[in-house]
C-alpha distance (Angstrom), angle and dihedral (degrees) to the residues before:
residue distance angle dihedral
Q1 . . .
I2 3.78 . .
V3 3.79 122.7 .
I4 3.80 113.5 -152.9
P5 3.80 124.7 173.4
V6 3.90 108.7 -115.5
A7 4.22 116.2 142.0
E8 3.71 140.2 19.8
R9 3.80 116.9 -109.6
L10 3.79 94.2 -17.7
G11 3.77 97.1 119.9
S12 3.79 121.5 -138.4
L13 3.77 124.5 -22.2
V14 3.82 114.5 -162.4
V15 3.80 118.2 -159.0
E16 3.80 132.8 -178.4
A17 3.81 111.0 -147.6
V18 3.81 127.4 -165.9
I19 3.81 109.2 -138.6
D20 3.81 121.0 -159.4
E21 3.81 128.8 -144.2
S22 3.81 91.8 -85.3
G23 3.82 94.0 51.9
R24 3.83 96.5 -104.9
V25 3.80 123.6 133.8
Q26 3.82 109.1 -109.7
D27 3.81 99.3 175.9
Y28 3.78 140.4 -10.7
R29 3.78 141.6 -167.5
I30 3.76 130.8 -160.0
I31 3.79 109.8 -118.0
S32 3.78 98.6 -180.0
A33 3.79 134.8 6.9
P34 3.81 134.8 169.9
A35 3.81 117.6 -94.8
H36 3.83 91.1 -110.4
Y37 3.83 93.1 50.7
Q38 3.84 111.6 148.1
N39 3.78 101.4 -143.2
D40 3.83 102.0 -163.3
K41 3.81 99.7 43.1
I42 3.80 97.5 45.2
S43 3.82 96.6 35.6
T44 3.81 90.7 58.6
R45 3.82 92.1 50.1
L46 3.80 91.2 43.8
E47 3.81 92.8 50.5
N48 3.81 91.7 48.1
M49 3.79 90.9 50.2
L50 3.80 93.5 47.8
I51 3.82 93.3 48.1
F52 3.82 90.7 62.2
T53 3.81 97.9 38.1
V54 3.81 117.7 103.4
F55 3.81 120.2 -166.7
A56 3.77 131.4 -167.9
P57 3.82 99.7 -99.6
A58 3.77 123.2 -122.9
C59 3.80 115.1 -100.3
A60 3.79 132.3 -141.6
F61 3.80 115.8 -169.5
G62 3.80 88.9 -13.3
R63 3.82 95.1 -54.8
P64 3.83 124.4 109.8
T65 3.79 113.7 -105.7
K66 3.80 140.4 169.7
G67 3.77 116.9 -74.5
R68 3.80 144.7 161.9
A69 3.79 131.1 -114.1
I70 3.80 128.5 -164.2
L71 3.81 110.3 -143.2
T72 3.80 126.9 -168.2
F73 3.79 118.2 -158.1
S74 3.79 121.0 -167.8
S75 3.81 141.3 159.8
V76 3.77 96.7 29.2
N77 3.79 114.2 -166.7
V78 3.81 109.7 -150.8
R79 3.80 119.1 -174.3
G80 3.72 121.9 -173.4
Protein backbone atom coordinates (compact mmCIF):
# COMPACT_ATOMS: atom_id res chain seq x y z
CA GLN A 1 0.00 0.00 0.00
CA ILE A 2 1.45 3.32 -1.11
CA VAL A 3 0.18 6.64 0.20
CA ILE A 4 0.69 9.52 -2.23
CA PRO A 5 -0.65 13.04 -1.73
CA VAL A 6 -3.24 13.80 -4.54
CA ALA A 7 -6.63 16.04 -3.39
CA GLU A 8 -7.75 18.33 -0.70
CA ARG A 9 -10.37 17.01 1.72
CA LEU A 10 -11.43 14.17 -0.55
CA GLY A 11 -10.58 11.34 1.80
CA SER A 12 -8.91 8.17 0.56
CA LEU A 13 -9.00 6.96 -3.01
CA VAL A 14 -8.09 3.28 -3.45
CA VAL A 15 -6.93 2.12 -6.88
CA GLU A 16 -5.91 -1.28 -8.25
CA ALA A 17 -3.24 -0.92 -10.94
CA VAL A 18 -2.09 -3.57 -13.43
CA ILE A 19 1.71 -3.42 -13.75
CA ASP A 20 3.47 -4.88 -16.80
CA GLU A 21 6.84 -6.67 -16.98
CA SER A 22 8.72 -3.36 -17.26
CA GLY A 23 7.04 -1.84 -14.19
CA ARG A 24 4.68 0.50 -16.09
CA VAL A 25 0.99 0.86 -15.29
CA GLN A 26 -1.06 -0.71 -18.10
CA ASP A 27 -4.55 -0.28 -16.63
CA TYR A 28 -6.24 0.68 -13.39
CA ARG A 29 -9.62 0.64 -11.69
CA ILE A 30 -10.93 2.62 -8.78
CA ILE A 31 -11.83 0.28 -5.93
CA SER A 32 -13.03 2.86 -3.44
CA ALA A 33 -13.65 6.60 -3.55
CA PRO A 34 -15.29 9.12 -1.21
CA ALA A 35 -18.96 9.95 -1.81
CA HIS A 36 -18.05 13.48 -2.99
CA TYR A 37 -15.42 12.21 -5.46
CA GLN A 38 -15.17 14.48 -8.54
CA ASN A 39 -14.57 11.96 -11.29
CA ASP A 40 -13.24 14.17 -14.13
CA LYS A 41 -10.87 16.39 -12.15
CA ILE A 42 -9.22 13.65 -10.09
CA SER A 43 -9.25 10.98 -12.82
CA THR A 44 -7.20 13.22 -15.11
CA ARG A 45 -4.62 13.90 -12.37
CA LEU A 46 -4.59 10.23 -11.38
CA GLU A 47 -4.05 9.06 -14.98
CA ASN A 48 -1.23 11.57 -15.49
CA MET A 49 0.46 10.43 -12.29
CA LEU A 50 0.14 6.74 -13.17
CA ILE A 51 1.49 7.24 -16.70
CA PHE A 52 4.84 8.45 -15.30
CA THR A 53 5.07 6.04 -12.35
CA VAL A 54 7.43 3.07 -12.66
CA PHE A 55 7.24 0.20 -10.18
CA ALA A 56 9.57 -2.69 -9.51
CA PRO A 57 7.77 -5.43 -11.46
CA ALA A 58 6.62 -8.67 -9.89
CA CYS A 59 8.89 -11.66 -10.51
CA ALA A 60 8.16 -15.31 -11.20
CA PHE A 61 11.16 -17.65 -11.07
CA GLY A 62 13.44 -14.61 -11.13
CA ARG A 63 11.94 -13.12 -14.32
CA PRO A 64 9.80 -9.95 -14.42
CA THR A 65 6.10 -10.62 -14.95
CA LYS A 66 2.76 -8.82 -14.86
CA GLY A 67 1.35 -8.01 -11.46
CA ARG A 68 -1.15 -5.86 -9.57
CA ALA A 69 -0.64 -3.10 -7.02
CA ILE A 70 -3.17 -1.60 -4.62
CA LEU A 71 -2.56 2.14 -4.24
CA THR A 72 -4.11 4.45 -1.64
CA PHE A 73 -4.22 8.17 -2.39
CA SER A 74 -5.08 10.68 0.31
CA SER A 75 -4.73 14.38 1.16
CA VAL A 76 -4.72 15.64 -2.39
CA ASN A 77 -3.61 19.25 -2.75
CA VAL A 78 -5.30 20.81 -5.79
CA ARG A 79 -4.31 24.32 -6.85
CA GLY A 80 -6.10 26.14 -9.56
